[in-house]
C-alpha positions as CSV (number, residue, x, y, z in Angstrom):
1,M,1.0,-27.9,1.9
2,I,-1.6,-27.6,-0.9
3,L,-4.4,-27.2,1.6
4,S,-2.5,-24.5,3.5
5,N,-1.8,-22.6,0.3
6,A,-5.5,-22.7,-0.7
7,V,-6.5,-21.5,2.8
8,N,-3.9,-18.6,2.6
9,R,-5.3,-17.6,-0.9
10,I,-8.8,-17.6,0.5
11,R,-7.7,-15.5,3.5
12,E,-6.0,-13.0,1.2
13,R,-9.1,-12.7,-1.0
14,V,-11.4,-12.2,2.0
15,E,-9.1,-9.5,3.4
16,K,-8.9,-7.7,0.0
17,R,-12.8,-7.8,-0.2
18,R,-13.0,-6.4,3.4
19,R,-10.6,-3.5,2.5
20,Y,-12.4,-2.9,-0.8
21,N,-15.8,-2.8,1.0
22,R,-14.5,-0.3,3.6
23,L,-13.2,2.0,0.9
24,I,-16.5,1.8,-1.1
25,A,-18.5,2.5,2.1
26,E,-16.3,5.5,2.9
27,I,-16.6,6.9,-0.7
28,E,-20.4,6.2,-0.8
29,S,-20.9,8.0,2.5
30,M,-19.4,11.3,1.2
31,T,-22.0,13.9,0.3
32,H,-21.9,16.0,-2.8
33,R,-20.6,18.8,-0.7
34,D,-17.8,16.7,0.6
35,L,-16.8,15.7,-2.9
36,A,-17.0,19.4,-4.1
37,D,-14.8,20.4,-1.1
38,I,-12.0,18.0,-2.2
39,N,-12.8,18.5,-6.0
40,G,-13.5,14.7,-6.1
41,N,-15.4,12.6,-8.5
42,R,-17.2,9.6,-7.0
43,D,-16.9,7.4,-10.1
44,E,-13.2,8.1,-10.4
45,M,-12.7,7.4,-6.7
46,L,-14.6,4.1,-7.0
47,R,-12.4,3.0,-9.9
48,G,-9.3,4.1,-8.0
49,A,-10.4,2.0,-5.0
50,Y,-10.8,-1.0,-7.2
51,R,-7.3,-0.5,-8.7
52,E,-5.8,0.1,-5.3
53,I,-7.0,-3.2,-4.0
54,Y,-7.1,-5.5,-7.0
55,G,-4.5,-3.9,-9.3
């Protein structure tokens, strides 16, 4: 039971990290033009990605 709980927590952390890395890669791949088109701020988007995944 304890071992399975630990394994589940590790799996959840790994999945969160994967999702976070995907979001970061998507944001980082945006050009300045892309950001201007959506009136986006890269720093705010990166902070938002962190909050989205980790709370």
